Backbone as CSV, one residue per row, in Angstrom:
resi,resn,N_x,N_y,N_z,CA_x,CA_y,CA_z,C_x,C_y,C_z
1,MET,0.820,-1.187,0.000,0.000,0.000,0.000,0.867,1.255,0.000
2,ILE,1.899,1.291,0.850,2.795,2.438,0.865,3.480,2.568,-0.484
3,PHE,3.922,1.436,-1.025,4.591,1.416,-2.318,3.701,2.038,-3.382
4,SER,2.437,1.642,-3.425,1.485,2.176,-4.410,1.282,3.671,-4.240
5,PHE,1.203,4.126,-2.998,1.020,5.549,-2.727,2.211,6.347,-3.229
6,ILE,3.419,5.860,-2.936,4.624,6.579,-3.354,4.743,6.586,-4.871
7,ILE,4.402,5.491,-5.514,4.424,5.462,-6.982,3.468,6.511,-7.542
8,ALA,2.306,6.625,-6.925,1.329,7.612,-7.395,1.861,9.032,-7.221
9,GLU,2.615,9.255,-6.159,3.149,10.577,-5.870,4.496,10.837,-6.541
10,ASP,5.216,9.790,-6.873,6.584,9.931,-7.328,6.887,8.867,-8.377
11,ARG,8.091,8.346,-8.355,8.511,7.334,-9.323,8.758,6.006,-8.629
12,THR,8.741,4.941,-9.397,8.951,3.596,-8.858,10.290,3.480,-8.152
13,ILE,11.338,4.051,-8.715,12.663,3.939,-8.102,12.680,4.573,-6.715
14,ASN,11.966,5.682,-6.541,11.892,6.321,-5.227,11.087,5.476,-4.249
15,ALA,10.052,4.827,-4.731,9.272,3.929,-3.876,10.143,2.769,-3.421
16,ASP,10.928,2.198,-4.324,11.841,1.109,-3.955,12.841,1.559,-2.899
17,ARG,13.393,2.734,-3.078,14.366,3.266,-2.102,13.716,3.449,-0.731
18,PHE,12.505,3.980,-0.734,11.838,4.193,0.538,11.517,2.871,1.229
19,ILE,11.046,1.890,0.495,10.742,0.578,1.086,12.011,-0.029,1.669
20,ASP,13.139,0.122,0.976,14.416,-0.355,1.514,14.770,0.371,2.805
21,LYS,14.586,1.684,2.822,14.878,2.477,4.019,13.961,2.060,5.166
22,LEU,12.707,1.836,4.862,11.734,1.404,5.860,12.131,0.047,6.449
23,ALA,12.532,-0.874,5.598,12.957,-2.208,6.056,14.199,-2.112,6.936
24,LYS,15.164,-1.291,6.541,16.383,-1.123,7.347,16.060,-0.525,8.705
25,LYS,15.179,0.473,8.738,14.802,1.094,10.012,14.054,0.104,10.892
26,TYR,13.197,-0.706,10.294,12.477,-1.731,11.057,13.477,-2.700,11.696
27,HIS,14.444,-3.156,10.930,15.442,-4.087,11.476,16.288,-3.421,12.563
28,TRP,16.599,-2.142,12.388,17.332,-1.404,13.413,16.497,-1.327,14.691
29,LEU,15.201,-1.073,14.546,14.320,-0.996,15.706,14.201,-2.336,16.425
30,THR,14.363,-3.443,15.709,14.343,-4.739,16.405,15.532,-4.859,17.347
31,GLU,16.620,-4.162,17.039,17.804,-4.149,17.911,17.672,-3.115,19.031
32,PHE,16.989,-2.018,18.749,16.841,-0.917,19.697,15.368,-0.499,19.810
33,PRO,14.514,-1.393,20.280,13.068,-1.116,20.281,12.651,0.053,21.171
34,GLU,13.450,0.380,22.168,13.100,1.481,23.066,13.410,2.838,22.451
35,ALA,13.956,2.871,21.245,14.302,4.132,20.587,13.065,4.944,20.224
36,GLY,11.962,4.277,19.989,10.735,4.977,19.631,10.102,5.679,20.818
37,VAL,9.293,6.666,20.512,8.575,7.427,21.542,7.394,6.598,22.034
38,LEU,7.287,6.448,23.344,6.160,5.723,23.930,4.896,6.557,23.748
39,ARG,3.859,5.961,23.186,2.600,6.655,22.888,1.435,6.014,23.634
40,ASP,1.588,5.877,24.951,0.502,5.335,25.776,-0.762,6.190,25.692
41,ASP,-0.626,7.442,25.245,-1.796,8.303,25.086,-2.720,7.794,23.984
42,LEU,-2.163,6.996,23.078,-2.959,6.434,21.977,-3.397,5.012,22.269
43,GLU,-2.467,4.226,22.771,-2.731,2.816,23.065,-1.602,2.308,23.956
44,THR,-1.915,1.453,24.899,-0.912,0.938,25.824,0.227,0.260,25.082
45,ASN,1.450,0.651,25.448,2.699,0.098,24.912,2.959,0.409,23.436
46,LEU,2.205,1.327,22.861,2.435,1.715,21.470,3.616,2.670,21.407
47,ARG,4.471,2.479,20.418,5.625,3.355,20.198,5.572,3.894,18.778
48,SER,6.232,5.037,18.570,6.303,5.615,17.234,7.739,6.011,16.923
49,PHE,8.068,5.947,15.630,9.403,6.317,15.174,9.296,6.860,13.752
50,PRO,9.892,8.046,13.495,9.776,8.640,12.162,10.739,8.025,11.148
51,VAL,10.271,7.902,9.922,11.102,7.518,8.779,10.673,8.435,7.639
52,ASP,11.496,9.421,7.349,11.167,10.453,6.364,9.833,11.100,6.728
53,ARG,8.893,11.108,5.817,7.597,11.749,6.068,6.588,10.809,6.721
54,TYR,7.023,9.626,7.068,6.130,8.609,7.624,6.478,8.322,9.080
55,ILE,5.524,7.756,9.781,5.716,7.361,11.175,5.402,5.874,11.292
56,LEU,6.341,5.131,11.874,6.103,3.717,12.182,5.461,3.649,13.554
57,TYR,4.391,2.907,13.679,3.754,2.655,14.970,3.919,1.174,15.248
58,TYR,4.456,0.859,16.420,4.770,-0.533,16.725,4.660,-0.807,18.216
59,LYS,4.633,-2.080,18.541,4.647,-2.543,19.926,5.758,-3.574,20.076
60,VAL,6.306,-3.629,21.268,7.300,-4.642,21.594,6.605,-5.667,22.487
61,THR,6.538,-6.909,22.001,5.897,-7.976,22.761,6.817,-9.188,22.792
62,ASN,7.112,-9.672,23.989,7.961,-10.854,24.147,9.230,-10.777,23.303
63,LYS,9.883,-9.618,23.345,11.122,-9.365,22.605,10.937,-9.366,21.092
64,ASN,9.703,-9.288,20.637,9.416,-9.157,19.207,8.879,-7.765,18.937
65,LEU,9.126,-7.273,17.741,8.610,-5.977,17.341,7.444,-6.207,16.400
66,GLU,6.273,-5.764,16.823,5.055,-5.919,16.018,4.717,-4.582,15.373
67,LEU,4.849,-4.504,14.067,4.527,-3.285,13.347,3.011,-3.167,13.258
68,ILE,2.475,-2.074,13.809,1.033,-1.869,13.849,0.560,-1.103,12.617
69,ARG,1.236,0.010,12.321,0.850,0.843,11.182,2.037,1.663,10.716
70,VAL,1.983,2.048,9.459,2.904,3.031,8.891,2.012,4.098,8.267
71,LEU,2.111,5.313,8.794,1.238,6.396,8.332,2.047,7.619,7.938
72,HIS,1.541,8.336,6.976,2.146,9.614,6.622,2.041,10.525,7.844
73,GLY,3.067,11.307,8.082,3.115,12.162,9.255,1.996,13.176,9.346
74,SER,1.351,13.485,8.225,0.257,14.464,8.251,-1.076,13.852,8.672
75,ARG,-1.139,12.524,8.771,-2.396,11.859,9.152,-2.694,12.069,10.633
76,ASN,-3.953,12.072,10.980,-4.387,12.214,12.366,-4.463,10.824,12.987
77,ILE,-3.433,10.449,13.687,-3.344,9.095,14.253,-4.422,8.850,15.293
78,GLU,-4.815,9.886,16.035,-5.834,9.708,17.068,-7.134,9.160,16.492
79,ASN,-7.512,9.620,15.309,-8.747,9.137,14.685,-8.613,7.720,14.152
80,LEU,-7.406,7.311,13.825,-7.195,5.992,13.231,-6.976,4.896,14.270
81,ILE,-6.390,5.250,15.408,-6.113,4.257,16.448,-7.342,4.059,17.337
82,ASN,-7.970,5.138,17.726,-9.098,5.041,18.676,-10.382,4.667,18.015
């Protein structure tokens, strides 16, 4: 879905680069899961971390990183989570 959105806004090569960057950041977060901002105001144990214009929302459960959502930074997360 993110890939399709970026293609619509830009070029395929840029979408590929962003997906690669997103994957690298996700793997980095598996090593340093506490790096994200705790967002208990939205949902218990939810964390967020920026990647370019997007925000990764994730939870750490049993030493695993569960990716909940990836949203453009301009989106209203409160309306989407609650």
